[in-house]
C-alpha positions as CSV (number, residue, x, y, z in Angstrom):
1,M,-62.0,-52.9,220.4
2,N,-59.9,-56.2,219.5
3,N,-63.2,-58.0,219.7
4,I,-64.9,-56.3,217.4
5,K,-62.1,-56.5,215.3
6,S,-62.1,-60.2,215.5
7,F,-66.1,-60.7,215.0
8,F,-65.7,-58.8,211.3
9,L,-62.6,-60.5,210.6
10,R,-64.6,-63.8,211.1
11,V,-67.7,-62.7,209.6
12,W,-66.2,-61.7,206.5
13,F,-63.2,-64.3,205.8
14,P,-64.0,-67.6,203.6
15,H,-62.6,-69.7,206.3
16,T,-65.4,-69.6,208.4
17,R,-68.8,-70.6,207.9
18,I,-70.2,-67.2,208.6
19,L,-69.8,-66.4,205.3
20,W,-71.2,-68.9,203.3
21,A,-73.9,-68.8,205.0
22,L,-74.7,-65.1,204.7
23,L,-73.9,-65.9,201.3
24,F,-77.0,-68.6,201.5
25,L,-79.2,-66.5,202.8
26,G,-78.3,-63.8,200.5
27,F,-79.4,-66.6,198.0
28,I,-82.9,-66.9,199.6
29,F,-83.3,-63.5,199.8
30,Y,-82.7,-62.7,195.8
31,E,-84.8,-66.0,195.0
32,A,-87.4,-64.8,197.4
33,C,-87.5,-61.2,195.4
34,G,-87.5,-63.5,192.2
35,L,-90.8,-64.7,193.2
36,Y,-92.7,-62.1,194.8
37,F,-92.3,-60.1,191.3
38,Q,-93.3,-63.1,189.6
39,Y,-96.4,-64.0,191.6
40,W,-97.4,-61.1,193.5
41,L,-97.3,-58.4,191.4
42,K,-97.2,-60.5,188.1
43,L,-94.3,-59.6,186.5
44,N,-93.8,-62.7,184.1
45,P,-90.2,-63.3,183.8
46,C,-88.3,-63.3,180.4
47,I,-85.6,-65.6,179.5
48,E,-83.1,-63.5,180.3
49,C,-84.9,-62.8,184.0
50,V,-85.1,-67.0,184.2
51,Y,-81.1,-66.7,183.0
52,E,-80.1,-64.4,185.8
53,R,-82.1,-66.0,188.7
54,A,-80.3,-69.3,187.7
55,C,-77.1,-67.6,188.2
56,F,-78.8,-66.2,191.2
57,M,-79.4,-70.4,192.5
58,F,-75.3,-71.0,192.2
59,F,-75.1,-68.1,195.0
60,G,-76.6,-70.8,197.0
61,V,-74.7,-73.8,195.3
62,A,-72.1,-71.6,196.4
63,A,-72.8,-70.5,199.9
64,L,-73.2,-75.0,200.2
65,I,-70.1,-75.9,199.4
66,G,-68.3,-73.3,201.2
67,V,-70.0,-73.8,204.4
68,T,-69.2,-77.9,204.1
69,A,-65.6,-77.4,205.4
70,P,-64.2,-73.9,205.0
71,K,-61.1,-74.8,206.7
72,Y,-59.9,-76.8,203.2
73,L,-58.2,-74.7,200.7
74,L,-60.2,-76.2,197.9
75,I,-63.6,-76.0,199.4
76,R,-62.5,-72.6,199.7
77,L,-62.0,-72.0,196.3
78,C,-64.3,-74.3,195.3
79,A,-66.7,-72.0,196.6
80,S,-65.3,-69.4,195.7
81,L,-64.8,-69.5,192.2
82,V,-68.3,-71.0,191.6
83,W,-69.4,-67.1,193.3
84,L,-67.3,-65.7,190.8
85,V,-68.4,-67.4,187.9
86,S,-71.8,-66.7,187.9
87,S,-71.6,-63.3,189.4
88,V,-69.9,-62.8,185.7
89,W,-72.0,-64.9,183.7
90,G,-75.4,-63.3,186.0
91,L,-73.6,-59.9,185.1
92,I,-73.3,-60.5,181.2
93,I,-76.9,-61.9,181.1
94,A,-77.8,-59.0,183.2
95,I,-75.8,-56.5,180.5
96,E,-77.4,-58.2,177.7
97,H,-80.8,-58.0,179.0
98,R,-80.5,-54.8,179.4
99,G,-79.6,-53.6,176.0
100,Y,-83.1,-55.5,175.3
101,E,-84.7,-52.6,177.8
102,I,-83.0,-50.0,176.2
103,D,-84.0,-51.6,172.5
104,Y,-87.7,-51.8,173.3
105,Q,-88.1,-48.0,174.9
106,K,-86.5,-47.1,171.5
107,S,-89.6,-48.9,169.9
108,L,-92.1,-47.1,171.9
109,L,-90.8,-43.9,171.0
110,D,-90.4,-44.8,167.2
111,P,-92.8,-47.5,165.5
112,F,-90.3,-47.4,162.8
113,A,-87.0,-48.2,164.7
114,S,-85.8,-51.7,164.2
115,F,-84.9,-53.6,167.8
116,S,-84.4,-56.8,169.3
117,T,-86.1,-58.8,171.5
118,C,-85.0,-62.1,173.5
119,G,-86.5,-65.8,172.5
120,F,-89.1,-67.5,174.1
121,H,-88.0,-70.6,175.2
122,A,-85.0,-71.3,178.0
123,N,-82.3,-73.1,176.3
124,F,-80.4,-74.5,179.1
125,P,-78.4,-77.8,179.5
126,Q,-79.9,-81.4,178.7
127,Y,-78.5,-82.4,182.3
128,M,-79.8,-79.4,183.8
129,K,-83.4,-78.4,182.1
130,L,-84.4,-76.3,185.3
131,D,-87.1,-75.3,182.9
132,E,-88.5,-78.3,182.9
133,W,-87.3,-79.5,186.5
134,L,-89.0,-75.8,188.0
135,P,-91.9,-74.2,185.8
136,S,-92.7,-72.3,188.0
137,V,-89.6,-70.5,189.1
138,F,-87.4,-71.3,185.8
139,A,-90.1,-71.0,182.7
140,P,-90.1,-67.8,181.0
141,T,-93.7,-66.2,180.4
142,G,-92.9,-62.6,179.6
143,V,-91.2,-60.2,177.2
144,C,-87.5,-58.9,177.0
145,G,-87.3,-55.5,177.2
146,D,-90.7,-54.3,179.3
147,A,-89.3,-52.3,182.5
148,A,-92.6,-52.6,184.8
149,W,-91.0,-51.6,187.9
150,D,-88.5,-49.6,189.0
151,F,-87.0,-48.4,192.3
152,A,-85.2,-44.9,193.3
153,G,-84.8,-43.8,189.0
154,L,-83.4,-47.7,188.3
155,T,-85.0,-50.6,186.9
156,M,-84.9,-54.1,187.8
157,V,-82.1,-54.8,185.4
158,Q,-80.0,-51.8,186.4
159,W,-80.4,-53.1,190.3
160,I,-79.3,-56.6,189.1
161,I,-76.4,-55.5,187.5
162,F,-75.3,-53.6,190.6
163,I,-76.1,-56.7,192.7
164,Y,-73.7,-58.9,190.6
165,I,-71.3,-56.1,190.5
166,C,-71.2,-56.2,194.3
167,N,-71.2,-59.6,194.2
168,A,-68.0,-60.5,191.4
169,A,-66.4,-58.2,193.8
170,V,-66.5,-59.5,196.7
171,A,-66.5,-63.3,195.5
172,G,-63.1,-61.9,193.9
173,I,-61.8,-60.5,197.4
174,V,-62.3,-63.5,198.7
175,T,-61.2,-66.1,196.0
176,L,-58.0,-63.9,196.7
177,L,-58.4,-64.5,200.6
178,S,-58.8,-68.0,200.6
179,F,-54.9,-68.1,200.6
180,I,-54.4,-66.5,203.0
181,P,-53.9,-68.3,206.3
182,F,-56.8,-67.2,208.8
183,G,-54.7,-66.7,212.0
184,T,-52.6,-63.6,210.0
185,Y,-55.8,-61.8,209.5
186,L,-56.4,-61.3,213.5
187,G,-52.8,-60.9,214.0
188,M,-52.1,-64.4,215.3
189,R,-49.1,-66.0,215.1
190,N,-48.0,-69.7,216.0
191,R,-45.3,-68.5,219.2
192,K,-44.0,-70.6,221.2
193,G,-43.7,-69.6,225.0
């Protein structure tokens, strides 16, 4: 039983590389899903989708930071804070995106209703022009609000909101756990004798 407990604690705590490797696999999965929807299902990403995808990219950045030297508090904090900030920022963008989606659906029911939509050109900072560097991944080609895909009664944007909420919660916990010495998780103490 102690081996099982030890394994799960080693997987889920930020002092080992396992957590950061799992986060990197999550990043790969999220980006692969986005590319699958874009190129296989022909669902063109809107500007909000592109921003959400960029926030997922920072999960990979956080994972690469964390996997380098998770034994050091500064590295763990930097990695977990990048993960937390990108999760919260992605959540804010996804909630805004959901608002566009609701407005668009209302406009389909009432042709005289006014609705807001997102822009058509990405507004990345000068030092990080992802839409120019990787246009096949980060160039917006779709319209916000078009809920062309759903699963289990939830639209893609609602699933993304759920994913960001879960990641923000886990990243927050990981940030707090970064301050606790690793041996205390396993009940280990430096004992003499």
